[in-house]
C-alpha positions as CSV (number, residue, x, y, z in Angstrom):
1,M,18.1,-22.3,8.2
2,K,14.5,-22.7,8.1
3,K,14.3,-22.9,11.7
4,F,16.2,-19.7,12.0
5,F,13.8,-18.2,9.8
6,H,10.9,-19.4,12.1
7,L,12.2,-17.8,14.7
8,I,12.6,-14.6,13.0
9,I,9.0,-14.8,12.1
10,A,8.1,-15.6,15.8
11,L,10.3,-12.6,17.7
12,I,8.8,-10.3,14.6
13,S,5.2,-11.3,16.1
14,I,6.0,-10.4,19.4
15,F,7.5,-7.4,18.6
16,L,4.8,-6.1,17.0
17,V,2.4,-7.4,19.3
18,R,4.8,-5.2,22.2
19,I,4.5,-2.0,20.5
20,Y,0.7,-2.8,19.8
21,P,-0.6,1.2,21.1
22,Q,-2.7,0.5,23.7
23,S,-4.4,3.9,24.1
24,L,-5.8,6.3,21.3
25,N,-8.6,8.9,21.8
26,N,-8.7,10.2,18.1
27,S,-11.6,10.3,16.1
28,I,-12.9,11.4,12.3
29,M,-16.5,12.2,12.1
30,G,-18.0,14.0,9.7
31,I,-21.5,13.9,7.2
32,V,-21.3,13.6,3.2
33,S,-23.8,14.8,1.1
34,D,-25.1,15.5,-2.9
35,Q,-23.1,18.3,-4.0
36,T,-26.1,19.4,-6.3
37,T,-28.9,18.5,-3.5
38,N,-27.4,19.0,-0.7
39,E,-29.2,15.8,0.7
40,P,-27.5,13.7,3.4
41,L,-25.5,10.5,1.1
42,P,-26.4,7.3,3.0
43,N,-23.8,4.3,2.5
44,V,-21.0,5.3,1.4
45,N,-17.8,4.2,1.8
46,I,-15.2,5.7,3.7
47,Y,-11.9,4.3,4.3
48,I,-8.0,5.3,5.0
49,S,-6.8,4.7,1.7
50,N,-4.7,1.7,2.2
51,T,-5.5,0.2,5.4
52,A,-8.1,-2.2,6.6
53,W,-9.6,0.8,8.9
54,G,-13.2,2.0,7.1
55,T,-17.0,2.4,7.9
56,S,-20.2,4.0,5.9
57,S,-22.2,6.4,6.0
58,K,-25.7,6.3,7.9
59,T,-28.9,7.6,7.0
60,D,-28.3,10.6,7.7
61,G,-24.7,11.2,6.0
62,T,-22.7,10.9,9.2
63,F,-19.7,8.5,9.9
64,T,-17.3,8.2,12.5
65,L,-13.9,6.5,12.8
66,S,-12.3,6.0,16.0
67,S,-8.8,4.7,17.7
68,I,-7.0,5.2,14.3
69,I,-2.8,5.2,14.6
70,P,-1.9,8.7,14.1
71,G,-0.2,9.8,11.0
72,N,-0.9,11.3,7.6
73,H,-3.8,9.8,6.2
74,E,-5.5,9.6,3.3
75,I,-9.5,9.3,3.6
76,V,-11.2,8.2,0.8
77,F,-15.2,8.9,0.0
78,S,-16.4,6.4,-2.4
79,I,-20.1,5.5,-3.7
80,I,-21.3,4.0,-7.3
81,G,-22.9,6.8,-9.1
82,Y,-20.6,9.8,-7.2
83,D,-17.1,10.5,-8.5
84,T,-14.6,9.5,-5.6
85,K,-13.0,12.3,-3.2
86,S,-10.5,12.2,-0.7
87,Q,-8.6,14.1,1.7
88,V,-5.1,13.9,3.6
89,I,-5.5,14.5,7.1
90,N,-3.2,14.9,9.5
91,L,-4.3,12.5,13.0
92,E,-2.7,12.7,16.1
93,D,-3.4,10.5,19.1
94,T,-6.1,12.8,20.7
95,S,-7.1,14.8,17.6
96,K,-11.1,15.3,16.8
97,I,-11.7,16.2,13.4
98,F,-14.9,16.6,11.7
99,L,-15.2,17.0,7.7
100,Q,-18.1,17.9,5.9
101,I,-17.8,16.0,2.6
102,E,-19.8,17.0,-0.8
103,L,-19.7,14.5,-3.5
104,S,-20.4,15.2,-6.9
105,P,-22.8,12.9,-9.6
106,K,-20.3,10.8,-11.4
107,I,-20.4,11.2,-15.6
108,Y,-19.2,7.8,-16.6
109,K,-16.7,7.9,-19.3
110,F,-17.1,4.5,-20.6
111,A,-20.5,2.8,-21.2
112,E,-20.9,-0.6,-19.4
113,I,-20.5,-3.9,-21.4
114,T,-21.6,-7.0,-20.1
115,V,-21.2,-9.4,-23.2
116,T,-17.7,-10.2,-23.7
117,T,-18.0,-10.5,-27.4
118,N,-18.3,-7.3,-27.7
119,R,-14.6,-6.4,-25.7
120,P,-12.3,-4.7,-28.1
121,D,-10.2,-6.1,-29.9
122,G,-6.9,-6.7,-28.2
123,W,-8.7,-6.2,-24.6
124,F,-7.8,-9.6,-23.4
125,D,-4.1,-9.5,-24.5
126,D,-4.0,-6.4,-22.5
127,L,-6.0,-7.7,-19.3
128,V,-2.6,-10.4,-19.8
129,V,-0.3,-7.2,-19.2
130,F,-2.4,-5.7,-16.4
131,K,-2.6,-8.6,-14.5
132,K,1.0,-9.1,-15.0
133,K,2.1,-6.0,-13.5
134,F,-1.1,-4.8,-11.3
135,F,-0.1,-8.4,-9.2
136,G,3.4,-7.7,-9.3
137,Y,6.4,-10.4,-9.0
138,S,5.1,-12.4,-6.3
139,P,4.1,-16.3,-5.5
140,N,1.2,-14.6,-4.4
141,S,-0.1,-13.6,-7.5
142,F,-1.2,-17.1,-8.8
143,D,-3.3,-17.0,-5.6
144,C,-5.3,-13.7,-6.6
145,K,-8.4,-13.6,-8.6
146,I,-10.2,-10.4,-9.8
147,V,-13.8,-10.9,-9.8
148,N,-15.2,-7.9,-11.8
149,E,-12.1,-7.6,-14.6
150,Y,-14.6,-6.8,-17.3
151,D,-14.8,-3.4,-15.4
152,I,-11.6,-2.3,-16.9
153,N,-11.2,-0.8,-19.9
154,F,-7.8,-0.4,-21.7
155,L,-6.3,2.8,-23.9
156,H,-3.2,3.0,-25.7
157,S,-2.2,6.5,-25.6
158,Q,0.8,5.3,-27.6
159,E,1.7,2.1,-29.0
160,T,4.5,1.3,-26.1
161,I,1.8,3.0,-23.2
162,L,-0.7,0.6,-21.9
163,I,-3.5,2.9,-19.9
164,A,-5.6,1.2,-17.6
165,E,-9.1,2.7,-16.2
166,S,-12.0,1.3,-14.5
167,D,-15.6,3.7,-13.3
168,Y,-15.9,0.9,-10.6
169,P,-13.4,-0.1,-8.3
170,I,-11.9,-3.3,-8.9
171,E,-12.1,-6.4,-6.4
172,V,-9.6,-8.8,-5.6
173,F,-9.6,-11.8,-3.2
174,N,-6.2,-12.5,-2.2
175,Y,-6.1,-16.0,-1.3
176,A,-2.5,-16.4,-0.1
177,L,-2.7,-13.7,2.6
178,G,-6.1,-14.1,3.2
179,Y,-7.8,-10.3,2.4
180,H,-10.7,-9.1,-0.1
181,I,-9.4,-5.8,-1.3
182,K,-11.2,-3.0,-3.1
183,C,-9.0,-1.3,-5.3
184,E,-9.8,2.7,-7.3
185,I,-7.2,2.9,-9.9
186,K,-6.2,6.7,-10.0
187,K,-3.4,6.1,-12.4
188,F,-1.9,2.5,-14.3
189,E,0.5,3.2,-17.1
190,Y,2.7,1.0,-18.4
191,D,5.0,1.7,-20.9
192,W,6.6,-1.3,-23.0
193,A,9.8,0.1,-24.1
194,S,10.9,1.3,-21.0
195,N,9.4,-1.4,-19.1
196,K,8.1,1.3,-16.3
197,L,5.1,1.0,-14.4
198,D,3.4,4.6,-12.8
199,F,0.5,3.4,-10.8
200,N,-1.8,5.5,-8.1
201,Y,-4.3,2.9,-6.4
202,H,-7.1,3.6,-3.4
203,L,-6.9,0.4,-1.9
204,F,-8.8,-1.0,1.3
205,F,-8.4,-4.3,2.5
206,R,-11.0,-6.9,4.7
207,E,-9.8,-10.1,6.4
208,L,-11.5,-13.2,4.3
209,D,-14.1,-15.1,6.3
210,T,-13.3,-18.5,7.3
211,S,-13.6,-21.0,10.1
212,D,-10.8,-22.9,9.2
213,T,-8.3,-22.4,11.9
214,Y,-5.6,-24.1,9.9
215,L,-6.0,-21.6,7.3
216,K,-6.0,-18.4,9.7
217,E,-2.6,-19.8,10.8
218,E,-1.2,-20.4,7.2
219,W,-2.7,-16.3,6.4
220,K,-0.7,-15.1,9.4
221,S,2.5,-17.2,9.0
222,N,2.1,-16.0,5.0
223,R,1.9,-12.0,6.2
224,L,4.7,-12.6,8.7
225,T,6.8,-13.2,6.2
226,K,5.5,-11.2,3.4
227,Y,6.1,-8.1,6.3
228,I,9.9,-9.1,6.6
229,E,10.4,-8.4,2.6
230,T,8.3,-5.0,2.7
231,L,10.1,-1.4,2.8
232,P,8.4,-0.2,5.9
233,F,9.9,-3.3,7.6
234,F,13.7,-2.0,6.5
235,L,13.1,1.5,7.4
236,R,12.0,0.8,10.8
237,S,15.1,-1.9,11.2
238,L,16.7,1.3,9.9
239,A,15.3,3.5,12.6
240,E,16.0,0.8,15.2
241,E,19.8,0.3,14.2
242,N,19.3,-3.4,13.7
243,F,19.0,-3.3,10.1
244,R,22.5,-5.9,9.6
245,D,20.4,-8.4,11.9
246,E,17.4,-8.6,10.0
247,G,19.7,-9.4,6.7
248,F,19.8,-6.2,5.0
249,E,23.0,-5.0,2.9
250,V,22.9,-1.2,2.8
251,S,25.4,1.1,0.8
252,L,25.3,4.5,-0.9
253,V,25.6,4.2,-5.0
254,H,25.8,7.5,-7.6
255,N,23.0,5.5,-9.6
256,P,21.5,1.7,-9.7
257,G,23.5,0.4,-12.6
258,Y,26.6,1.7,-10.6
259,P,29.4,-1.2,-11.0
260,G,31.4,-0.9,-8.0
261,P,30.5,-1.5,-4.4
262,G,29.4,1.9,-3.5
263,L,30.1,2.9,0.5
264,E,29.0,0.2,2.5
265,I,26.5,2.2,5.2
266,L,27.3,-0.4,8.6
267,S,25.9,1.8,11.0
268,A,22.2,3.7,10.7
269,S,23.9,6.8,12.5
270,K,25.2,7.6,8.8
271,I,22.2,8.5,7.4
272,I,19.7,8.6,10.1
273,S,19.1,11.1,12.9
274,K,16.5,10.9,15.8
275,D,14.2,12.7,17.2
276,T,13.3,10.9,20.4
277,L,10.6,13.7,21.5
278,N,8.2,12.8,18.2
279,K,9.0,9.4,18.2
280,T,10.4,9.9,14.8
281,C,13.9,10.1,12.3
282,K,15.3,11.8,9.4
283,L,16.9,9.6,6.7
284,S,19.1,11.3,5.0
285,F,21.7,10.6,1.8
286,Q,22.8,11.7,-1.3
287,N,22.1,9.9,-4.7
288,Y,21.0,6.3,-4.1
289,L,20.7,3.8,-1.4
290,K,21.4,0.2,-2.2
291,V,19.7,-2.5,-0.2
292,I,20.4,-5.9,-0.7
293,H,17.5,-7.8,1.4
294,G,19.1,-11.5,2.5
295,N,15.7,-12.9,3.5
296,I,14.1,-12.3,-0.4
297,R,14.0,-15.8,-1.5
298,I,13.0,-15.0,-5.0
299,E,15.9,-15.4,-7.3
300,G,17.5,-12.5,-8.6
301,L,14.9,-10.1,-7.0
302,S,16.6,-9.0,-4.0
303,T,18.0,-5.7,-4.3
304,S,16.7,-2.6,-4.5
305,W,17.3,1.0,-4.6
306,I,16.0,4.3,-2.8
307,K,15.8,7.6,-4.0
308,L,15.2,10.5,-1.8
309,N,12.5,13.1,-3.3
310,Y,13.8,15.9,-0.8
311,P,16.6,16.9,1.3
312,F,15.4,14.9,4.1
313,I,12.8,12.5,5.1
314,T,10.6,11.9,8.1
315,I,9.9,8.6,9.3
316,D,7.7,7.3,12.0
317,K,7.8,4.6,14.3
318,Y,6.7,1.9,12.0
319,G,8.5,2.6,9.1
320,Y,6.7,5.1,6.7
321,P,7.2,8.1,5.5
322,L,5.3,11.2,6.4
323,E,6.3,13.7,3.3
324,E,3.8,12.8,0.4
325,N,5.5,11.2,-2.4
326,A,8.5,10.9,-0.3
327,L,10.7,7.8,-2.3
328,T,11.4,6.5,-5.5
329,I,11.9,3.1,-5.5
330,L,13.8,0.8,-8.0
331,G,14.4,-3.3,-8.1
332,Y,12.3,-5.1,-6.0
333,W,10.6,-3.0,-4.3
334,S,9.3,-1.3,-7.1
335,K,7.8,-4.8,-8.3
336,T,6.0,-5.6,-5.6
337,G,2.5,-5.4,-7.3
338,V,-1.1,-6.0,-5.4
339,A,-0.6,-9.6,-4.9
340,G,2.3,-8.8,-1.8
341,F,0.5,-5.8,-0.3
342,L,-0.3,-5.8,3.2
343,P,-2.7,-3.2,4.6
344,K,-0.9,0.0,5.6
345,Y,0.6,-0.3,9.9
346,Y,0.2,-3.8,9.3
347,G,0.6,-5.6,12.9
348,F,-0.1,-2.9,14.8
349,D,-3.8,-1.9,14.1
350,E,-6.8,-4.1,15.7
351,T,-7.5,-6.1,12.4
352,D,-4.4,-8.0,12.8
């Protein structure tokens, strides 16, 4: 079984290389300035959310990002002292996009606290809960560290609801996957009563630097292992009609608690229609899609449920929905936190 698993990893690695985008002639250019003074802003962090694609503005406020995989991207502009701004863009193979971005000086909601004894009562208890939900149900969570956790502030809008906020990006070192992650918390709200987490992050990934060849190979192996557990991998295998070979069992059910076996999906054509010209496909089904993932090795966490938020959604060839907030996810995939996240388009971009 172990040899078979390693064979799958090797085949996936070869496949990722095979569809690597060879020629992209697109670019995102622009200038960032202070909204009140109109002066150019240097050293602004500019990145495409949830990826490893980023840069910073020059002394004259200008910036350039190029050779980006086409799709709908959220580009983020962030610098200490200013409110973060983001903009969704549609990028094609040969797009030339120019952006003029104005950032507003930030009004801080929380006073900076550097002495641990000044933390509010219950803050350390809240931190334990936050880290558990933030990192998610993953063995990798034990190998993750937040380096500036004292920048996080906690609120309780109700007795059972925990809200986490920060005026500064949260910096995470994931030593299992080899990433330094900067996370801007747009929303984090956890309800103890319903065990429901509602979150939205801006993430930027950088590879950790090491000269240890063995460690690099370990990171590569861990990333590939994690990749085959992801929702994009499933959606891509569904679009390519080989989901059963990849270890997925799929059925249609009325709701996540439905006791019966549901309607088993043996062919992706039952719920997928392909658009060969645009290299996309449309996914459409009623109620919930139940997915059992045979390659997830965490006991009791191999099942997920997918609900479409539109009559149909469009999936690109990499396994990513093109519509915003396209899916409602329950089960294992909804419990995967930052400890299990890979950069969007992992395996298809120049950073890997």
